C-alpha positions in Angstrom: 101.5 177.7 115.4 104.1 177.9 118.2 107.6 176.5 117.5 107.2 173.5 119.7 104.0 172.3 118.0 105.6 172.9 114.6 108.6 170.9 115.7 106.4 168.0 116.8 104.5 168.0 113.5 107.8 167.9 111.6 109.0 165.0 113.8 105.7 163.1 113.1 106.1 163.7 109.3 109.8 162.7 109.4 108.8 159.5 111.3 106.2 158.6 108.7 108.7 159.3 105.9 111.3 157.0 107.5 108.8 154.2 108.7 109.4 150.7 107.4 105.7 150.1 106.9 103.9 151.6 104.0 101.7 154.5 104.9 99.1 156.0 102.6 96.2 158.5 103.0 93.1 158.8 101.0 89.8 160.6 101.3 86.1 159.4 100.7 86.7 159.4 97.0 89.3 156.6 97.4 92.1 158.6 95.7 95.5 158.7 97.5 96.5 162.1 98.8 99.8 161.1 100.4 102.2 158.1 100.5 105.5 157.5 102.3 108.6 156.1 100.5 108.0 152.6 102.1 104.5 152.5 100.5 105.9 153.5 97.1 108.7 150.8 97.3 106.1 148.2 98.5 104.0 148.6 95.4 106.7 149.6 92.9 105.5 153.1 92.1 107.1 156.5 92.3 105.5 159.0 94.6 104.0 160.9 91.7 102.6 157.7 90.2 101.2 156.7 93.6 99.3 159.9 94.0 97.6 159.4 90.7 96.1 156.1 91.9 93.1 155.1 94.0 92.3 152.2 96.3 90.8 150.2 93.5 94.1 150.3 91.6 95.9 148.3 94.3 92.9 146.3 95.5 91.3 144.4 92.6 88.4 143.2 94.8 87.4 146.8 95.7 84.4 148.4 94.0 82.7 151.7 94.6 80.0 150.0 96.6 82.4 147.9 98.7 84.6 150.9 99.3 81.7 153.1 100.5 80.7 150.3 102.9 84.3 149.9 104.2 84.5 153.7 104.7 81.4 153.8 106.8 82.7 150.9 108.9 86.1 152.5 109.7 84.4 155.8 110.3 82.1 154.2 112.9 84.8 152.0 114.5 87.7 154.5 114.3 90.1 151.7 113.3 90.0 148.4 111.5 92.7 145.7 111.0 92.7 142.9 108.5 94.9 140.9 106.1 94.6 141.2 102.4 96.3 140.6 99.1 97.1 143.8 97.2 98.4 144.3 93.7 101.8 145.7 92.8 102.8 147.7 89.7 104.1 144.5 88.0 100.9 142.6 88.8 102.1 140.5 91.7 99.8 139.7 94.5 101.3 141.0 97.7 100.1 139.6 101.1 99.8 142.4 103.6 98.5 143.3 107.0 96.5 146.5 106.9 95.4 148.8 109.7 93.0 151.6 108.8 92.7 154.7 111.0 89.9 157.3 110.5 91.1 160.9 110.9 89.3 164.2 110.8 91.7 167.1 110.0 90.8 170.8 109.4 87.2 169.9 108.4 88.1 167.0 106.1 87.9 163.3 106.6 90.7 160.9 105.8 91.8 157.3 106.3 95.4 156.7 107.1 96.5 153.1 106.2 99.5 151.4 107.7 100.5 148.5 105.3 103.0 145.8 106.4 104.4 143.2 104.0 103.8 139.8 105.5 105.2 137.7 102.6 107.9 136.1 104.7 105.4 135.4 107.6 102.9 133.9 105.1 105.7 131.7 103.7 106.6 130.5 107.1 103.0 129.9 108.0 102.5 128.0 104.7 105.6 125.9 105.4 104.3 125.2 108.9 100.9 124.3 107.5 102.5 122.0 104.9 104.7 120.4 107.6 101.6 120.0 109.8 99.6 118.4 107.0 102.5 116.1 106.2 102.8 115.1 109.8 99.0 114.6 109.9 99.2 112.5 106.7 102.1 110.4 108.1 100.3 110.0 111.4 97.2 108.8 109.6 99.3 106.5 107.4 101.1 105.1 110.5 97.8 104.5 112.2 96.6 102.6 109.2 99.8 100.7 108.9 99.6 99.9 112.6 96.1 98.7 112.2 97.1 96.5 109.3 100.3 95.3 110.8 98.6 94.4 114.1 96.4 92.0 112.1 99.4 90.6 110.4 101.3 90.2 113.6 98.4 88.3 115.2 98.3 86.0 112.1 102.0 85.4 112.3 101.9 84.7 116.0 99.4 82.0 115.5 101.2 80.5 112.5 104.9 80.7 113.4 107.9 80.7 111.2 109.0 78.6 108.3 110.0 75.3 110.0 111.3 72.1 108.6 114.1 70.3 106.8 112.4 68.3 104.1 113.7 68.4 100.5 110.5 70.2 99.4 111.0 72.9 102.0 114.7 73.3 101.2 113.7 74.0 97.5 111.4 76.7 98.7 114.1 78.3 100.8 116.5 78.4 97.9 113.9 80.0 95.7 113.2 82.6 98.4 116.9 83.4 98.6 117.2 83.8 94.8 114.2 86.2 94.4 114.2 88.2 97.6 116.9 90.7 96.6 115.1 91.6 93.4 111.9 93.5 92.8 110.4 90.8 90.6 106.7 89.9 91.0 106.3 86.5 92.8 103.3 84.2 92.4 102.9 81.6 95.1 100.8 78.5 94.3 99.5 76.1 96.9 96.6 74.6 98.7 94.9 76.4 101.6 96.9 76.2 104.8 100.3 75.5 103.2 101.9 78.7 104.4 101.9 80.9 101.3 101.7 84.0 103.4 104.7 82.9 105.4 106.7 82.5 102.2 105.6 86.0 101.1 106.7 87.4 104.5 110.1 85.6 104.3 110.7 87.1 100.8 109.9 90.6 102.1 112.0 90.2 105.2 115.1 89.4 103.1 114.5 92.1 100.6 115.9 95.7 100.4 112.3 96.9 101.2 112.2 95.2 104.5 112.2 98.5 106.4 108.8 99.3 104.9 105.7 97.2 105.6 104.3 94.4 103.6 100.6 95.1 103.4 98.3 92.1 103.0 95.0 92.0 101.1 92.8 88.9 101.1 91.1 89.3 97.7 88.5 86.7 98.6 87.2 88.7 101.6 86.5 92.0 99.8 82.9 92.8 98.8 82.8 93.3 95.0 81.7 97.0 95.2 84.6 97.9 97.6 87.5 96.4 95.6 88.5 99.8 94.0 88.3 101.7 97.3 90.2 98.9 99.1 93.0 98.9 96.6 93.2 102.6 95.6 91.4 104.5 98.4 88.7 107.1 98.0 88.0 110.8 98.7 85.2 112.1 100.9 81.8 111.9 99.1 83.0 109.4 96.5 80.1 107.2 97.3 77.4 106.8 100.0 79.2 106.2 103.3 82.5 107.8 102.3 82.5 110.3 105.1 86.3 111.0 104.9 89.3 110.4 102.7 90.7 106.9 102.9 94.2 105.7 101.9 94.2 102.5 99.8 96.4 99.5 100.2 98.6 100.4 97.2 99.4 103.8 98.7 99.9 102.4 102.1 102.4 99.9 100.7 104.4 102.6 98.9 108.1 101.8 99.2 107.3 98.4 100.6 105.4 95.3 99.3 101.8 94.4 98.7 100.7 90.8 99.2 97.6 90.0 97.3 96.3 86.7 98.7 93.8 84.7 96.6 94.5 86.8 93.5 92.2 84.6 91.4 89.2 86.0 93.2 89.6 89.5 91.7 86.6 90.3 89.4 87.6 90.3 85.7 86.4 94.0 85.1 88.8 95.2 87.9 91.8 93.3 86.7 92.6 95.9 84.0 92.9 98.6 86.7 95.2 96.4 88.7 97.3 95.7 85.5 97.7 99.5 84.9 99.1 100.1 88.4 101.5 97.2 88.0 102.7 98.5 84.6 102.7 102.3 85.2 102.8 102.6 89.0 100.0 105.2 88.9 96.4 105.2 90.1 93.6 107.6 91.2 91.6 107.4 94.4 87.9 106.7 93.8 86.2 110.0 93.2 89.5 111.9 92.7 91.1 113.2 89.5 94.6 113.5 91.0 96.9 110.8 89.6 99.2 109.4 92.3 102.4 107.4 91.9 103.5 104.5 93.9 106.6 102.2 94.1 105.3 98.8 95.3 106.6 95.3 95.0 103.8 92.8 94.3 103.7 89.3 95.7 100.6 87.2 95.0 99.2 83.9 96.0 96.5 81.5 94.8 95.1 78.1 95.4 93.5 78.1 91.9 94.9 76.9 88.6 95.1 80.3 86.9 95.8 78.8 83.5 92.4 77.1 83.7 90.9 80.4 84.9 92.3 82.1 81.7 90.8 79.4 79.5 87.4 79.9 81.2 87.7 83.6 80.6 87.8 84.5 84.3 91.4 85.8 84.5 93.3 88.1 82.1 96.2 86.4 80.4 98.3 89.6 80.3 97.8 90.1 84.1 98.8 86.5 84.6 102.1 86.9 82.8 102.8 90.2 84.6 102.3 88.4 88.0 103.9 85.1 87.2 107.5 86.3 86.8 108.8 84.1 89.5 106.4 81.2 90.5 106.9 79.3 93.7 105.0 76.1 94.6 104.1 75.7 98.3 104.0 71.9 98.8 101.1 70.4 100.8 102.0 68.9 104.2 101.5 65.4 103.0 104.5 65.9 100.8 106.5 67.2 103.8 106.2 64.2 106.1 109.7 64.7 107.6 108.7 68.2 108.8 105.7 67.1 110.7 107.4 66.2 114.0 109.3 69.6 114.0 106.1 71.5 113.2 104.2 69.6 115.8 106.7 70.3 118.5 106.7 74.0 117.6 102.9 74.2 117.7 102.7 72.4 121.0 105.0 74.9 122.5 103.0 77.8 121.0 99.6 76.4 122.2 100.8 75.5 125.7 102.1 79.0 126.2 98.9 80.5 124.7 96.6 78.3 126.9 98.9 78.4 129.9 99.0 74.6 130.1 101.9 72.1 130.4 103.3 71.1 127.0 102.6 67.4 126.2 105.4 65.2 125.0 105.4 63.8 121.4 106.1 60.1 121.5 107.3 57.9 118.7 103.8 56.5 118.5 102.4 60.1 118.2 104.9 60.9 115.5 103.8 57.9 113.5 100.1 58.9 113.9 100.8 62.5 112.8 102.9 61.4 109.8 100.3 58.9 108.6 97.4 61.3 108.5 96.7 63.0 105.1 96.3 66.6 106.5 93.8 67.9 103.9 93.9 71.2 105.8 97.7 71.2 105.8 99.7 73.2 108.4 96.6 75.1 109.6 94.9 71.8 110.4 98.0 70.5 112.1 98.0 73.6 114.3 94.4 73.2 115.2 94.7 69.4 116.0 97.7 70.1 118.3 96.0 73.0 120.0 93.0 70.8 120.7 95.4 68.1 122.0 96.9 70.5 124.5 93.4 71.3 125.8 92.4 67.6 126.2 95.7 66.0 127.2 96.3 65.1 130.8 99.7 66.1 132.2 102.4 65.4 129.6 100.6 62.6 127.8 99.4 63.7 124.3 95.9 62.8 123.2 95.5 63.2 119.5 92.1 63.2 117.8 91.8 62.9 114.0 88.9 62.7 111.6 88.1 59.1 110.5 90.9 57.6 108.5 90.3 55.4 105.4 90.8 51.6 105.6 93.9 51.9 103.3 95.4 54.4 105.7 94.6 52.2 108.7 96.5 49.4 107.0 99.5 51.6 106.4 99.4 52.6 110.1 99.5 49.0 111.2 102.5 48.3 109.0 104.3 51.3 110.5 103.6 49.9 114.0 104.4 46.3 113.1 100.9 45.0 113.6 99.8 41.9 111.6 97.4 42.9 108.9 95.2 39.9 109.5 94.4 40.8 113.1 91.3 43.0 112.7 89.8 40.8 110.0 88.8 37.8 112.1 88.2 36.6 115.7 91.2 35.1 117.3 91.5 32.1 119.6 93.1 32.5 123.0 96.3 30.8 121.7 96.2 33.2 118.6 95.8 36.2 120.9 98.9 35.1 123.0 100.8 34.6 119.7 99.7 38.0 118.5 100.7 39.7 121.7 104.1 38.1 121.5 104.6 39.2 117.9 103.4 42.7 118.8 105.8 43.0 121.7 108.6 41.7 119.6 107.9 44.2 116.8 107.9 47.0 119.4 111.3 45.9 120.8 112.8 45.6 117.4 111.6 49.0 116.3 113.2 50.6 119.4 116.4 48.4 119.2 115.6 46.9 122.6 115.0 50.1 124.4 112.2 49.7 127.0 112.3 52.8 129.3 112.2 56.5 128.6 111.2 58.6 125.5 111.2 56.5 122.3 111.2 53.3 124.3 109.0 50.2 123.6 106.8 50.9 126.7 106.0 54.4 125.4 105.3 53.0 121.9 102.9 50.4 123.3 101.4 52.9 125.7 102.2 50.6 128.6 104.0 51.0 131.9 107.6 50.0 131.6 107.3 47.7 134.6 104.4 45.9 133.0 106.3 45.5 129.7 109.4 44.1 131.6 107.2 41.5 133.4 105.7 40.4 130.1 109.2 40.1 128.5 110.3 37.9 131.4 107.1 35.8 131.3 107.4 35.3 127.5 111.1 34.3 127.9 112.5 36.8 125.4 116.2 36.8 125.0 118.6 39.4 123.5 118.1 37.5 120.2 115.1 39.8 119.5 117.6 42.5 118.7 
């Protein structure tokens, strides 16, 4: 061998000896014939130990059959590259990138393997994958939150804020202020349409959890076989139709609040699972064995008498006491008469804007009519009546339409308006009619303290042009004594 070739061979061997990647050689019997220092350091063996090993000693998945197959593949291809986990002397699994090169030298066949430790790269990839999965999870959660919150926002837009100044409402506001800063369970009682959800939203808005969403569940609208999935979520394949994982409302409300409306509708056999989450803060998705932990404030509402439900065996007593830490009674609208004009004005503005129509004006007569109706549908019915009035009213004149009122309520309305109670009960003579008209005008003037023109005037109350009323007053000879 000429000196130049010998020098190049020594340079090649020196380079392999100093290489950062591990380099090993083996023949068709899988036994190592040479290993550079980097390979020895990589696997934790001395060179002498390394040369007593075979491929199967560092690759637990390699058998004689699989090795023979791999040998033929690299022999045919000339080179192969792949990633694998190899075993070190102390039993650790080492992620590596391997490049196999088939070599024929002086009549013998070898495979020279270049082995690179990719532990750090795998760690970075795993961190990236975890970050990606977390972003994906958060995005999915935000999409679900957005879907739920869009429903909530639409509901709130149509319902408005807590409005009024009645003593009953002031009591509610004081209770909200007391309990909002705590994490206590709140149970809101009240008829349908009394604004129980608004009370729940106001509690959450003033709480330390306000930066996280309050998720609403209408327990009365969930099919019985979907309760568990709705509350706790499910994994793919948990039941027919479960084509992907789904986050439940409890998990979605983590860090925030969960408003369970119509809590009395939850089936008895599912109440124990709800109680467990309230007590322990843990649950499992349907079809999943993994236990998840949540931190959720619970606010519930019902229009049922839960104590009666307990007596009838339809509601768990222990769940009732867990939920009823701080009860709030939402009063019906008929017990908040002073709030009706304020609410009416608010809903008129809301409806006029929504329907792109002029806002009708509420007169004193309208206010009396609104206050004298029983409102069995409460605030929700008031909103509907006023929205209908905006549609049917001409210009700024409000046209109210109520369901038929009882005779007793009609009599109360007459008294409010100063109408003699005997009038509708008999036919009147011409002279009696003139006397009644005089008494009716006088009652209107007294109720407005003599004001005829403008909002709240007698003409408005009587639904009469002011000029007509002025003429009648002159014709009847009324003096200032009517004040």
